[in-house]
N, C-alpha and C positions, 0 to 999 in steps of 0.2 A: 548512596548519592542518590536523595532522594527529597525535590524542589518541590514546592507552587507554581500549581501550572499557573499568572494568571490571570487565561483565556477560560479558563473551565474550572477554576476554585476546587477544584484537586488536587493530590498528589502525583506527581509526575516525577517517575515511569509510578504504574500502578503498581503494588502487592504483592501480582498475580507473576508480573515484572523477573522481582525475584529469585518466585518459587522456580520457575522455566528456567532460568537460569541457572542453578541449582541441576537443574534436571541434565542440561552441557554439560557444567561442569565435570559434571559423571561421562559425560559422554565425546572427552575430549581421546582422540586415539582411531575412535572411533568412524566408518567411514557412515553420516548423512548426505539426509532430501535437502532440501530444500525451492522453497518458491517463491522465490526475490520480485519484486517490485518492480518492474521496469519501465521507467520513465522515461519521456519527451516532453515537447512544448507543447505537444497534440494533445495526451492523454495518458495517464495514469493503469499504467496495465499490471499486471505478472505470466511466470512462466514455465509451467510444473515441464521439467523435463526426462525428468530420469534417473538423472546422472547422476553417483556416491561423490561427494565432496569428503577423503579424509580435516576430521577438526584435529587440528595438533594443537590450537592455544584459545585464551579467551582474552582480551588486553582492553583494561579501557580507552575509553574513544577521549580524548582531550576534550573537545567543548562539545557534549551534548546542548541539543537544540529543541525541546516541543516542534516549534514552529517550523523548522525547517522537518521534525520528522527521521533525525538522533537522537538514538539513544545511547545511554552512561558508557558503553561493552561494543566492540570490534569481534568478530570471527574469527581467527585466521588458518588457510588451509596446508594440508599437503602443497598442492601444486601455485605457495607464494598469495596466495591472491588472501585476499578480504575484503568481509562485508558487515555493513553496519546493519546492531538485531533491529534497526528503524525500520529497514530494506527490505525486508521478513517477513512474510507472510505465515509462512512455517517453514516448524525442520520436525522430520518423524528419521525413524532407524524403518530399519529391516525395506521398506515401503518408501516413495514420493507420489504414486495411488492412492488413495480409500488408506491410508496405514490403519491402525488397531486405533483405538487412544491412549494403550496404555504406552504406544509408539508411538506418540506427537510429544516433544518433546519441548516445544514453544512454539506460538502462534499470537496474532497479534489481533488480536479477535474485530477492536472494532473495525479495522482498516480489511480485515478478507469481509464482512457484514456490506462497508461502501466495494467491495470486486467484483467480492464475490456471489453476496446475493441477496444482491437489486433485482427489483424487475426492469428486465430489455426492453427498450422503447423501438423495436424492429420494423418499423416500414421506413414506406419509402421515401412520408414528406422526414422522418427523421432523418436516415442516413442522406438525404440529398439536403439535409444543413449543414452535418458535419462534414460532408468531404468538399463543398461552397464554402465550410467556414475554415476545414484545412486548405484550400488551395486563395486562399484571401490573405491566412501566414505567407502561404509558402512567394508572393505574390508579393506581399509588405501592403496587402490593402488591409486595412485595418476594419475601414467601416464597412459593417455588412450591408448595410443600405444600397449601398453599389451595385450589386448583385440580386436585391430589388427581395429578399426573401427574408422572414422571420421565422426566429422559434417554432415548433411546432407545438404548441401548447394549452392545455386544455383549460375550455374562459372556466369552467370546474375550480379549476386550482389555483387561479388566480385572488389574492383577500380583493378584501372589497377598500384597505388603501389600493391597490394597482392601478385597479379600475375608477380611484378614483371616485367610491363613494363614501359613502359620509360615516 
């Protein structure tokens, strides 16, 4: 199943997805290592546990959706759990940490670029902004102005339309 992704004008899932899916089918019955996406209301992150999962099946996912990052296939594991391929950053054989390129079975490269390889802004202002934003979410106060803080953005990053330029 390949559909046109209306938001980006490209085929979805990409051709590489089906090549990687073929490698996963060849790995049924083996232990594999996952780097799953972890979602919460405040952030999207990932986890590398180093725990192997025995892959026992790959099934069609009935409602794939590029907007929700749900791919057309789901992995089923020996412990009875399952996970949609759109919720996984990387799958490898033999090791979870720094696998050899030939042992990488599946990668969601665009999502990896966003989550794993983006420069981090860990300074006091940014940590304060994120902490207060999360506190506002917990307390149900979505208007950040009541905390009298602003997102730490350098003026050089603002476009002329945002600054009210000409």
